[in-house]
Phi, psi and omega in degrees: 000125178270149179280127174228162182302319181295324178292313184291317179296317178299316178298316180301313180297319178297317178295317179297318178299320179296317178299317179299316178299316180294321178296317179297318179296316178299311182299322178294318179289327183282332186306310180293330178291315179299317179297318179296320178295320178297323177294320176298315179300316180297316180297315180296322178296318177299317180296315178301315181294319180295324181272350181069036181239162179262351176203159175237115179256127178246111185304129178081358182239303182161187183228134173257125185245127179280135179217190178227146172230152183229130173251141183232136171226156182250121180267345180213089183298322181298313180296319181293317178301316179299316179298316179301314179297312183296330184253008179048053184244051180299338178291353176291345181261149172290152182267081173213161184260136175284102187299318182296320179293317178298316180299316179297319178300312182297320178297324181279347185233042174052043177061026175290130178263125177302150182299146176090358182252144168246135182236132176240124177248125180242147173283142180228167175235134173244131181249125180244142177285142176295133179289136177288138179287139178286135183272000000 
């Protein structure tokens, strides 16, 4: 069999479909396990709180450790940006570059790269399935 674009694109789509199918099967099989683990975590947290302890050690089995997690969302970016500037708190931001903003800047400024950045542009291929015609 010789390689032609129709053969390779068809193979690629078939492989992608198989991966999607396998991911769905995994997620379906994993869901009840994940739910059971979450119930165990909730029970252990209730026990830690009831006993006034930060961990539960079970000899020969393991240790459950109570901790805290924090999720943050911004409801007013303008106000937060102003606060960051006024308080010199640039460390409040994650250290990554907004690629779309950088790309737009470079397009508007003759591809000038701001100082301190290295940019790697790679060629990529995107494969799309042919849309089925509506009957």
